[in-house]
N, C-alpha and C positions, 0 to 999 in steps of 0.2 A: 195484853198486848193491844196496840190501835192498828187498824190497817191503813193502807197507805193515803187515802183520802183523809182519815181521822189524823194521821201525824201532819199531813199539810195543813188541815183545819187547824190545829193545835201551833203549827208554827206560825201561821198568819194571826192567829190571837196573840201569841207571845211577842210579834212585831207589832202589835197594836191595830192590826187591821179591823175594819168593820164590814168589808165586803171581800168574798172569796168567790172565784168563778172557779168552778172544776169540771172537768170533761171526763165522764165516764165512758168507757167502751165497752160492749158485751157482745158475744156471738151470738147469731141468730139462725135457729134452723129453716124457719118458714115465716116469711114475714106476713103472710095471709092469715097466720093462726093468731087467736088471741091468748095471751100465756103471760105468767108471771115474769118478772125480769130479775131472776134470783140473783143474777151476778151483781147488781147495781142497788137493790133495795136495802142490803144491809149497810152497803157503805154510806148510803144516803142517812139511814139512821144513825151509823157511827157518828158522822159529821153533825148531826142535829141533838145527839147525845151531848156534846162539848156547848151547847148553848146556841150554835148556828139555827138558822131558821130558812129553809127553802123557801125563797121568794118567787123565782120564776125559772123555768127551764125550756128547752127546746130539744128537740130530736131530730135525726135523720140516719137514714140507713144508707149503706154503702158497701162496696165489695173491697176487701183489704185482706192481705195474706193468704188468699186462696179461698176466702170465705165471705158469707154474709155477716156483717157487724151492725150495730147501732150505736151511734153516738147520743150520749145524753148530755148537754151542756147545762149546768145548774149554777146559778146565782144564790147565793146564801148571805144571809145579812144578819148581824148582831149588834 
């Protein structure tokens, strides 16, 4: 079963798209601690497994829904 990002990537492929911009959001406990982003890495891997290549990304931290989150905006190409 594909995760949401992979489902969207597959739909983009089915439409014939060659560029996919996807926003991943992950909660963070402490922005001053280096740690893996366990909620985002598997989703990026799933998109890449479909043949997309992560070309560029940008990240920003912010508060939403009562907690700190990070948004990673990724540009994939195929």
